[in-house]
VMD Tcl script that builds the backbone (N, CA, C; Angstrom):
set m [mol new atoms 336]
animate dup $m
set s [atomselect $m all]
$s set {name element resname resid chain x y z} {
  {N N UNK 1 A -140.516 81.384 -11.794}
  {CA C UNK 1 A -139.378 80.344 -12.131}
  {C C UNK 1 A -138.265 81.413 -11.321}
  {N N UNK 2 A -138.061 82.799 -11.354}
  {CA C UNK 2 A -137.166 83.344 -10.577}
  {C C UNK 2 A -137.172 82.857 -9.422}
  {N N UNK 3 A -138.153 82.816 -8.565}
  {CA C UNK 3 A -138.317 82.618 -7.334}
  {C C UNK 3 A -138.189 81.115 -6.993}
  {N N UNK 4 A -137.394 80.279 -7.863}
  {CA C UNK 4 A -137.460 79.121 -8.163}
  {C C UNK 4 A -135.537 79.033 -7.905}
  {N N UNK 5 A -135.453 79.989 -8.755}
  {CA C UNK 5 A -133.828 80.296 -8.683}
  {C C UNK 5 A -133.162 80.200 -7.503}
  {N N UNK 6 A -133.827 81.914 -7.008}
  {CA C UNK 6 A -133.359 81.812 -5.665}
  {C C UNK 6 A -133.236 80.401 -4.374}
  {N N UNK 7 A -134.189 80.268 -4.398}
  {CA C UNK 7 A -134.409 78.922 -3.357}
  {C C UNK 7 A -133.836 78.366 -3.369}
  {N N UNK 8 A -132.914 77.643 -4.654}
  {CA C UNK 8 A -132.175 76.949 -5.452}
  {C C UNK 8 A -130.773 77.226 -4.879}
  {N N UNK 9 A -130.463 78.513 -4.701}
  {CA C UNK 9 A -128.867 79.220 -4.695}
  {C C UNK 9 A -129.182 79.139 -2.817}
  {N N UNK 10 A -130.104 79.430 -2.600}
  {CA C UNK 10 A -130.098 79.655 -1.214}
  {C C UNK 10 A -130.106 77.865 -0.351}
  {N N UNK 11 A -130.511 77.313 -1.257}
  {CA C UNK 11 A -130.453 75.901 -0.594}
  {C C UNK 11 A -129.068 75.443 -0.305}
  {N N UNK 12 A -127.823 75.431 -1.291}
  {CA C UNK 12 A -127.260 75.398 -1.913}
  {C C UNK 12 A -126.226 76.284 -0.786}
  {N N UNK 13 A -126.055 77.380 -0.450}
  {CA C UNK 13 A -125.441 78.236 0.354}
  {C C UNK 13 A -125.564 77.674 1.510}
  {N N UNK 14 A -126.861 77.554 1.833}
  {CA C UNK 14 A -126.882 76.555 3.394}
  {C C UNK 14 A -126.541 74.700 3.411}
  {N N UNK 15 A -126.229 74.258 2.647}
  {CA C UNK 15 A -125.756 72.809 2.406}
  {C C UNK 15 A -123.997 73.123 2.376}
  {N N UNK 16 A -123.778 74.194 2.082}
  {CA C UNK 16 A -122.118 73.853 1.708}
  {C C UNK 16 A -121.905 75.048 3.214}
  {N N UNK 17 A -122.610 75.798 3.684}
  {CA C UNK 17 A -122.295 76.446 5.307}
  {C C UNK 17 A -121.800 75.337 6.489}
  {N N UNK 18 A -123.223 74.489 5.949}
  {CA C UNK 18 A -123.484 72.957 7.021}
  {C C UNK 18 A -121.428 72.119 6.815}
  {N N UNK 19 A -121.722 72.093 5.614}
  {CA C UNK 19 A -120.555 71.666 5.208}
  {C C UNK 19 A -118.990 72.086 5.511}
  {N N UNK 20 A -119.230 73.219 5.832}
  {CA C UNK 20 A -117.727 74.267 6.354}
  {C C UNK 20 A -117.946 74.358 7.738}
  {N N UNK 21 A -118.918 74.146 8.399}
  {CA C UNK 21 A -119.016 74.041 9.957}
  {C C UNK 21 A -118.739 72.529 10.367}
  {N N UNK 22 A -118.800 71.401 10.027}
  {CA C UNK 22 A -118.415 70.405 10.389}
  {C C UNK 22 A -116.493 70.338 9.945}
  {N N UNK 23 A -116.338 69.883 8.995}
  {CA C UNK 23 A -115.066 70.126 8.781}
  {C C UNK 23 A -114.321 69.601 8.889}
  {N N UNK 24 A -114.976 68.028 8.805}
  {CA C UNK 24 A -115.301 66.112 8.376}
  {C C UNK 24 A -114.952 65.694 9.950}
  {N N UNK 25 A -115.673 66.140 11.213}
  {CA C UNK 25 A -115.195 65.716 12.060}
  {C C UNK 25 A -116.283 65.191 12.823}
  {N N UNK 26 A -116.512 64.130 12.853}
  {CA C UNK 26 A -117.353 63.294 13.139}
  {C C UNK 26 A -118.967 63.831 13.233}
  {N N UNK 27 A -119.927 63.478 13.523}
  {CA C UNK 27 A -121.705 63.709 14.244}
  {C C UNK 27 A -121.749 63.648 15.512}
  {N N UNK 28 A -120.519 62.042 15.894}
  {CA C UNK 28 A -120.722 61.932 17.357}
  {C C UNK 28 A -119.758 61.500 17.469}
  {N N UNK 29 A -119.652 61.213 19.315}
  {CA C UNK 29 A -118.578 61.340 19.373}
  {C C UNK 29 A -117.967 59.628 19.824}
  {N N UNK 30 A -116.627 59.112 19.213}
  {CA C UNK 30 A -116.222 57.617 18.736}
  {C C UNK 30 A -116.757 57.306 20.335}
  {N N UNK 31 A -116.900 55.767 20.191}
  {CA C UNK 31 A -116.845 54.667 21.891}
  {C C UNK 31 A -115.118 54.167 22.011}
  {N N UNK 32 A -115.109 53.775 23.613}
  {CA C UNK 32 A -113.430 53.854 23.724}
  {C C UNK 32 A -113.330 52.293 22.729}
  {N N UNK 33 A -114.158 51.394 22.285}
  {CA C UNK 33 A -113.886 50.867 21.682}
  {C C UNK 33 A -113.253 51.053 19.854}
  {N N UNK 34 A -113.794 52.103 19.630}
  {CA C UNK 34 A -113.441 52.429 18.256}
  {C C UNK 34 A -112.720 53.051 18.458}
  {N N UNK 35 A -111.949 54.060 19.411}
  {CA C UNK 35 A -111.051 55.035 19.654}
  {C C UNK 35 A -109.938 53.472 19.123}
  {N N UNK 36 A -110.120 52.161 20.138}
  {CA C UNK 36 A -108.959 51.849 20.668}
  {C C UNK 36 A -108.938 51.302 19.022}
  {N N UNK 37 A -109.915 50.387 18.541}
  {CA C UNK 37 A -109.858 49.752 16.994}
  {C C UNK 37 A -109.063 50.695 15.826}
  {N N UNK 38 A -109.171 52.454 15.689}
  {CA C UNK 38 A -108.530 52.999 15.487}
  {C C UNK 38 A -106.452 53.193 15.134}
  {N N UNK 39 A -106.799 52.537 16.703}
  {CA C UNK 39 A -105.433 52.991 17.118}
  {C C UNK 39 A -104.803 51.784 16.813}
  {N N UNK 40 A -104.954 50.381 17.072}
  {CA C UNK 40 A -104.707 49.082 16.490}
  {C C UNK 40 A -104.688 48.800 15.550}
  {N N UNK 41 A -105.207 49.686 14.171}
  {CA C UNK 41 A -105.014 49.915 12.815}
  {C C UNK 41 A -103.616 50.648 12.781}
  {N N UNK 42 A -103.108 51.513 13.395}
  {CA C UNK 42 A -102.188 52.989 13.024}
  {C C UNK 42 A -101.281 52.312 13.138}
  {N N UNK 43 A -101.249 51.161 14.230}
  {CA C UNK 43 A -99.776 50.466 14.803}
  {C C UNK 43 A -99.899 49.820 13.639}
  {N N UNK 44 A -100.593 49.194 12.949}
  {CA C UNK 44 A -100.736 47.642 12.042}
  {C C UNK 44 A -99.984 47.878 11.062}
  {N N UNK 45 A -100.771 49.097 10.564}
  {CA C UNK 45 A -100.271 49.820 9.516}
  {C C UNK 45 A -98.303 50.591 9.258}
  {N N UNK 46 A -98.354 50.874 10.709}
  {CA C UNK 46 A -96.990 50.892 10.745}
  {C C UNK 46 A -95.694 50.227 10.498}
  {N N UNK 47 A -96.297 48.956 11.775}
  {CA C UNK 47 A -95.702 47.952 11.886}
  {C C UNK 47 A -95.463 47.296 10.197}
  {N N UNK 48 A -96.302 47.475 9.740}
  {CA C UNK 48 A -96.669 46.924 8.398}
  {C C UNK 48 A -95.538 47.478 6.998}
  {N N UNK 49 A -95.956 48.696 7.656}
  {CA C UNK 49 A -94.605 50.069 6.485}
  {C C UNK 49 A -93.138 49.529 7.393}
  {N N UNK 50 A -92.570 48.920 8.181}
  {CA C UNK 50 A -91.946 49.030 9.102}
  {C C UNK 50 A -91.161 47.917 8.291}
  {N N UNK 51 A -91.407 46.815 8.264}
  {CA C UNK 51 A -91.432 45.043 7.469}
  {C C UNK 51 A -91.362 45.059 6.267}
  {N N UNK 52 A -91.645 45.813 5.307}
  {CA C UNK 52 A -91.743 45.834 3.891}
  {C C UNK 52 A -90.096 46.546 3.898}
  {N N UNK 53 A -90.545 47.672 4.375}
  {CA C UNK 53 A -88.629 48.679 4.202}
  {C C UNK 53 A -87.514 47.738 4.586}
  {N N UNK 54 A -87.463 46.969 5.621}
  {CA C UNK 54 A -86.718 46.156 6.360}
  {C C UNK 54 A -86.589 45.433 5.512}
  {N N UNK 55 A -87.807 44.494 4.617}
  {CA C UNK 55 A -87.545 43.263 3.494}
  {C C UNK 55 A -86.689 44.099 3.045}
  {N N UNK 56 A -86.938 44.875 1.983}
  {CA C UNK 56 A -86.802 45.772 0.706}
  {C C UNK 56 A -84.889 45.856 0.745}
  {N N UNK 57 A -84.565 45.953 1.848}
  {CA C UNK 57 A -83.574 46.536 2.843}
  {C C UNK 57 A -82.848 45.101 2.385}
  {N N UNK 58 A -83.054 44.507 2.775}
  {CA C UNK 58 A -82.099 42.807 3.080}
  {C C UNK 58 A -82.350 42.278 2.070}
  {N N UNK 59 A -83.084 42.638 0.888}
  {CA C UNK 59 A -83.319 41.812 -0.126}
  {C C UNK 59 A -81.462 41.171 -0.744}
  {N N UNK 60 A -80.619 42.265 -0.874}
  {CA C UNK 60 A -79.552 42.400 -1.656}
  {C C UNK 60 A -78.351 41.674 -0.515}
  {N N UNK 61 A -79.105 41.833 0.467}
  {CA C UNK 61 A -77.851 40.651 1.326}
  {C C UNK 61 A -77.873 39.442 1.417}
  {N N UNK 62 A -76.201 38.962 1.459}
  {CA C UNK 62 A -76.155 37.631 1.373}
  {C C UNK 62 A -74.901 37.326 2.179}
  {N N UNK 63 A -75.522 36.755 3.692}
  {CA C UNK 63 A -74.676 36.608 4.880}
  {C C UNK 63 A -74.348 35.087 4.792}
  {N N UNK 64 A -74.618 34.699 4.252}
  {CA C UNK 64 A -73.458 32.981 4.161}
  {C C UNK 64 A -72.320 33.018 3.420}
  {N N UNK 65 A -71.380 32.204 4.323}
  {CA C UNK 65 A -70.644 32.183 3.285}
  {C C UNK 65 A -70.005 31.312 2.628}
  {N N UNK 66 A -69.302 31.033 1.336}
  {CA C UNK 66 A -69.272 30.750 0.393}
  {C C UNK 66 A -68.384 29.249 0.678}
  {N N UNK 67 A -68.926 27.969 0.412}
  {CA C UNK 67 A -69.071 26.858 0.981}
  {C C UNK 67 A -67.129 26.098 0.064}
  {N N UNK 68 A -66.000 26.289 1.035}
  {CA C UNK 68 A -65.317 25.666 0.157}
  {C C UNK 68 A -64.271 26.413 -0.839}
  {N N UNK 69 A -63.666 25.958 -2.399}
  {CA C UNK 69 A -63.267 26.764 -3.536}
  {C C UNK 69 A -64.499 26.361 -4.194}
  {N N UNK 70 A -64.236 26.451 -5.496}
  {CA C UNK 70 A -65.176 27.003 -6.605}
  {C C UNK 70 A -65.510 25.424 -7.265}
  {N N UNK 71 A -63.892 24.611 -6.826}
  {CA C UNK 71 A -64.362 23.457 -7.471}
  {C C UNK 71 A -65.013 22.355 -6.982}
  {N N UNK 72 A -65.290 23.081 -5.336}
  {CA C UNK 72 A -66.150 22.145 -5.041}
  {C C UNK 72 A -67.088 22.541 -4.482}
  {N N UNK 73 A -67.532 23.047 -5.274}
  {CA C UNK 73 A -68.988 23.686 -5.769}
  {C C UNK 73 A -69.702 23.146 -6.373}
  {N N UNK 74 A -69.036 23.165 -7.325}
  {CA C UNK 74 A -69.941 22.551 -8.728}
  {C C UNK 74 A -69.719 21.181 -8.058}
  {N N UNK 75 A -69.089 20.278 -6.926}
  {CA C UNK 75 A -69.296 18.630 -7.361}
  {C C UNK 75 A -70.216 18.818 -6.065}
  {N N UNK 76 A -70.758 17.259 -6.460}
  {CA C UNK 76 A -71.978 16.913 -5.230}
  {C C UNK 76 A -71.435 16.349 -4.356}
  {N N UNK 77 A -71.526 15.952 -2.899}
  {CA C UNK 77 A -71.524 15.792 -1.920}
  {C C UNK 77 A -72.061 14.270 -1.854}
  {N N UNK 78 A -70.895 13.594 -1.971}
  {CA C UNK 78 A -71.383 11.865 -1.037}
  {C C UNK 78 A -71.388 11.592 0.237}
  {N N UNK 79 A -72.480 10.837 0.096}
  {CA C UNK 79 A -72.067 9.706 1.422}
  {C C UNK 79 A -71.058 9.242 1.568}
  {N N UNK 80 A -70.415 9.135 3.218}
  {CA C UNK 80 A -69.695 8.357 2.905}
  {C C UNK 80 A -70.084 6.253 3.995}
  {N N UNK 81 A -69.330 5.480 2.605}
  {CA C UNK 81 A -69.328 4.376 3.329}
  {C C UNK 81 A -68.618 3.556 4.237}
  {N N UNK 82 A -69.296 2.591 4.897}
  {CA C UNK 82 A -68.821 2.073 5.885}
  {C C UNK 82 A -67.481 1.370 5.616}
  {N N UNK 83 A -66.573 0.329 3.966}
  {CA C UNK 83 A -66.356 0.356 3.899}
  {C C UNK 83 A -65.067 1.595 3.088}
  {N N UNK 84 A -65.203 2.681 2.995}
  {CA C UNK 84 A -64.644 4.034 3.185}
  {C C UNK 84 A -64.094 4.412 4.112}
  {N N UNK 85 A -64.466 4.083 5.685}
  {CA C UNK 85 A -64.166 4.490 6.674}
  {C C UNK 85 A -62.478 3.798 7.253}
  {N N UNK 86 A -61.510 4.540 7.738}
  {CA C UNK 86 A -60.564 4.094 7.959}
  {C C UNK 86 A -60.505 2.836 8.967}
  {N N UNK 87 A -59.851 2.376 9.158}
  {CA C UNK 87 A -59.611 0.457 10.371}
  {C C UNK 87 A -59.409 1.447 11.134}
  {N N UNK 88 A -60.160 0.995 12.627}
  {CA C UNK 88 A -60.024 1.399 13.593}
  {C C UNK 88 A -58.871 0.788 14.715}
  {N N UNK 89 A -58.749 -0.713 14.024}
  {CA C UNK 89 A -57.898 -1.651 14.732}
  {C C UNK 89 A -56.740 -0.864 15.002}
  {N N UNK 90 A -56.167 0.060 13.930}
  {CA C UNK 90 A -54.524 0.648 14.002}
  {C C UNK 90 A -54.826 1.648 15.139}
  {N N UNK 91 A -56.182 2.072 15.681}
  {CA C UNK 91 A -55.891 3.133 17.160}
  {C C UNK 91 A -55.380 2.769 17.873}
  {N N UNK 92 A -54.935 3.542 19.222}
  {CA C UNK 92 A -54.246 2.663 20.067}
  {C C UNK 92 A -55.240 3.313 21.230}
  {N N UNK 93 A -55.896 2.730 22.257}
  {CA C UNK 93 A -56.798 2.971 23.225}
  {C C UNK 93 A -56.722 4.367 23.560}
  {N N UNK 94 A -55.600 4.971 23.626}
  {CA C UNK 94 A -55.979 6.570 23.827}
  {C C UNK 94 A -56.132 7.322 22.802}
  {N N UNK 95 A -56.184 7.227 21.661}
  {CA C UNK 95 A -56.615 8.003 20.669}
  {C C UNK 95 A -58.326 7.900 20.732}
  {N N UNK 96 A -59.188 6.160 21.281}
  {CA C UNK 96 A -59.642 5.876 21.061}
  {C C UNK 96 A -60.672 6.269 22.086}
  {N N UNK 97 A -59.954 6.686 23.339}
  {CA C UNK 97 A -60.278 7.594 24.909}
  {C C UNK 97 A -60.671 8.944 24.586}
  {N N UNK 98 A -59.799 9.077 23.859}
  {CA C UNK 98 A -59.619 10.947 23.293}
  {C C UNK 98 A -60.804 11.397 21.773}
  {N N UNK 99 A -61.141 10.317 21.206}
  {CA C UNK 99 A -62.392 10.026 20.530}
  {C C UNK 99 A -63.569 10.164 21.536}
  {N N UNK 100 A -64.081 9.494 22.171}
  {CA C UNK 100 A -65.022 8.759 22.664}
  {C C UNK 100 A -65.370 10.407 23.559}
  {N N UNK 101 A -64.226 11.121 24.471}
  {CA C UNK 101 A -64.270 12.019 25.762}
  {C C UNK 101 A -64.725 13.334 24.174}
  {N N UNK 102 A -64.031 13.505 22.876}
  {CA C UNK 102 A -64.344 14.534 22.038}
  {C C UNK 102 A -66.023 14.697 21.736}
  {N N UNK 103 A -66.479 13.100 21.238}
  {CA C UNK 103 A -68.220 12.829 21.126}
  {C C UNK 103 A -69.002 13.249 22.216}
  {N N UNK 104 A -68.697 12.954 23.694}
  {CA C UNK 104 A -69.552 12.685 24.267}
  {C C UNK 104 A -69.474 14.610 24.725}
  {N N UNK 105 A -68.380 15.236 24.576}
  {CA C UNK 105 A -68.261 16.617 24.807}
  {C C UNK 105 A -69.859 17.388 23.427}
  {N N UNK 106 A -69.345 17.261 22.639}
  {CA C UNK 106 A -69.807 17.660 21.654}
  {C C UNK 106 A -71.684 17.018 21.792}
  {N N UNK 107 A -71.822 15.603 22.273}
  {CA C UNK 107 A -73.218 15.506 22.498}
  {C C UNK 107 A -73.826 16.282 23.635}
  {N N UNK 108 A -73.160 16.538 24.870}
  {CA C UNK 108 A -73.258 17.458 26.290}
  {C C UNK 108 A -73.555 18.509 25.662}
  {N N UNK 109 A -73.341 19.396 24.051}
  {CA C UNK 109 A -73.795 20.339 23.673}
  {C C UNK 109 A -74.746 20.469 22.746}
  {N N UNK 110 A -75.047 19.809 22.333}
  {CA C UNK 110 A -76.190 19.316 21.516}
  {C C UNK 110 A -77.565 20.176 22.447}
  {N N UNK 111 A -77.367 19.269 23.501}
  {CA C UNK 111 A -78.347 18.448 24.792}
  {C C UNK 111 A -78.863 20.140 24.954}
  {N N UNK 112 A -77.400 21.151 25.597}
  {CA C UNK 112 A -78.484 21.987 26.290}
  {C C UNK 112 A -78.803 22.641 24.851}
}
mol reanalyze $m
mol bondsrecalc $m
mol representation Tube
mol addrep $m
């Protein structure tokens, strides 16, 4: 019986010695694809951490300016109907040409 106890202690010490020598190193060398995969995984984790940090920092920021006064904010906007538009017969030809030029400029800036 005593001989069995010594054998168990000896085997346990041998196993501990093997684990101490390995120090967590892999038993075989990694292939290039495994190294590349691990590199990509680490890079992906860093990007995710940066993205989460940035989202956390941007959560409380509001950059949109207020739309008009507080009275306008509570009131719903309505579309103008053709009968609500001013009468165009009162415009002079110069005013009409000026309005057309302005519209052309706006259309060109939208296209570019």
